[in-house]
C-alpha positions, 0 to 999 in steps of 0.5 A: 408483489414482483414489482415490490421485490424488484423495487426493494432489490433496486433500492438496496443496490443503490445504497450499497457501499463498495467493500474495501478490498485492502486493509490499508491504502497509500494515504493511510500509509503516508499518514503513518510514515509522516507522523512524529519523530523516528521513535513514534508508534506511527513511524515504527508501524510505517517501517514494519509495514513496508518491510513486511510487505517487501519480505512477503513479496520477496519470499513469494517471488513477486519481485524481479530479483534478476534486474534488481539490486537488493544487496546491502539494502536496509529497512530504512532505505525501503521505507524511504523509497516508499515514502518518496514514491507516495510524495511524488505520486499523490494521485495514486495514493488511493491504491492498495498500500501493498501494491504501492510498496511493490511499485516503489521498490521496483522503481527505486531498486530495479532501475 
């Protein structure tokens, strides 16, 4: 009986798929950001997502403001920096999109 229970648990562990830890990864974000014209739903989603993450990180104090230049920054600039980072780093697009936004913003504006 113990062997059957062990075999069943082992088989279940082998077939289990890892849980997705985030809602969106970089591949999905780039797909949204590259679709259609500037007025498409996907383009608006891309802009809203990147700005929402930026504002959240800033509000929570997770951006190094002391060495960054966020003065007169536009929402479009943030989105453009994120899209450029995604295009320049294809091997890292599987990362969590919110982490990518943070990395892109720091690399783009905190030089």
